N, C-alpha and C positions, 0 to 999 in steps of 0.2 A: 536551374536548380532552386532558385529562390521561390518560384511558383510551386514547385513540388513540396518544399518545406512549408510554405504558406498553406497549401491545401491540406497537408498533414496536420498542421496546427489547428486549422478550422475543424477538421474531423475530430481531433482530440478534444477541442473545446465543446463540440456538439455532444460527444460521448460523455464528457465530464458533466455537462448540464443535465443530460438525461439520467446519468448515474445519481446525481444529487436529487433530482425529482423523484426517482424511484425510492431512494433511501428515506426521503421525507414522507413519501406515501406509506412505506412500511411502518414508520414511526406513528403516523396518524391513524392508519388502519387498526393498529393494535393498542391505541392509546387508552381505550376504555378498560382493557384487561392487564396492561403492562406499560411501564414507563421505560420504553426502549430509548437508548441514547443513539447519537449518530454513529459512535464507534461500534455499537452492536449491530446496527442496521448495515453498515458497510461490510462487516464480516459476513453477514448472511448473504448479501448480494454478491460480494466478491467470490465467496466460495462456490456459489451456484454457477457463476460465470466461468470460474476456473474448471469446474466439472464439465460444463458444456464444451469448453475448449478441448478438454482431454478426449472427447468423443469425436471431435472434428479432425479430418485429415490435415488440411493446411488452411488455417483460417487467418484472414487479415485482421480479425478481431483481436488476436493476441497482441498486436502492436498498441492497442488502445486500452487494454484491460488494466484496471487498478490492481495492486497487489493486496491480498487479504492481510490486514494488520493484526498481529498478535504479539505477545512478548518475545517469541522467537525471532520474528522479523525486526522488532525494535532492537533486539540485541545484534542481529546481523547488520543492521543499518548503522548503529551507533556504538559499536564496540571497537576497542583497539587490540583485542585479544589476538596475538600473533598465531595462535593455533587455528584460528578460523580464517581460511584463505578467501572466503567469499564475502567477508565483512567489508562494508563500504567506508567505515571509519568517518561517518558524517556527523555533524553537530546539528541535527534537525529533529531530534526526538523531543516531544513536548515534556516539560517538567511540571511538577506539582505547583511550583511557584509562579507559573505563567511564562517562563522563559523556555528556550530550547537549548539542547546541548547533546552530549554523548549519552548513551544508554546507561542507566544505573537502576538496579532493582529497587533501591530505596528512594531515589529522588525523581525517577521518571513517572509521569502521569500514566495510569493504566489506560490501555487503548480503548477499553470499554467506556471510558469517561470523556473521550475526545469529542470536541465539537467539529463542525464542518471546516472551519478555518484551519484548525490544527491538522485535521485529516488531509485536506487538499494541499497544504504547504508541505507536508511529509511526502505525499505522492509526487509532487513536483520536484522536490529535492532528489528523490530516488530516480525519477525520469532523467533528470539532468546528469546525474552520476552514471547511470547505465548507458546513456547516449554517448558518453565519453569513454566507454569501456569496450571490452570484447564481447559483451552479451548482446544478443539480438533484440531483446525486449525486456521490460521490467519483470514480466511474468516468468521468463526464462531464468533470470537472475533469482527470483523468489524461489523457484523450485529447488535450485541448487543450494541456496543459502538456508532455507528452512530445514532441509534434510540435514545439512551440516550441523546446525545448531541443535537439532533434535538428537543427533548422535552424540554430540559433545555433552549434552545435559544428562545423558543416561547414567 
């Protein structure tokens, strides 16, 4: 079992490195016409990968995908709202003051302003929580949580 976990960790690390490389390439490619942040590049790449996954029957890719981060997901990760059953209630949302904590519309740093370190720490926090839950993958959790928050905000 340890070898299977190690192999999975190595694949996740390889995916994470390639994900970072592509995000940085997106930022650099468009640097002459726009000042994209890491937060904006991750959203672009993660949404594209999520859409690719939706067209695949059964893809091993889903186990490695990062979740697209936006304010709905920030709320789903770091809210104590008892009406939201998919909330993870984690204290890993980047704050404007440089700390991390629960989600707050007024004190949380907007996802579009995140740097790589904030972003990957957030992803890793979610991975750990999801691995200890009944969800099969972070992207499976994200689908349920995003829809729930969207319905709640209506």
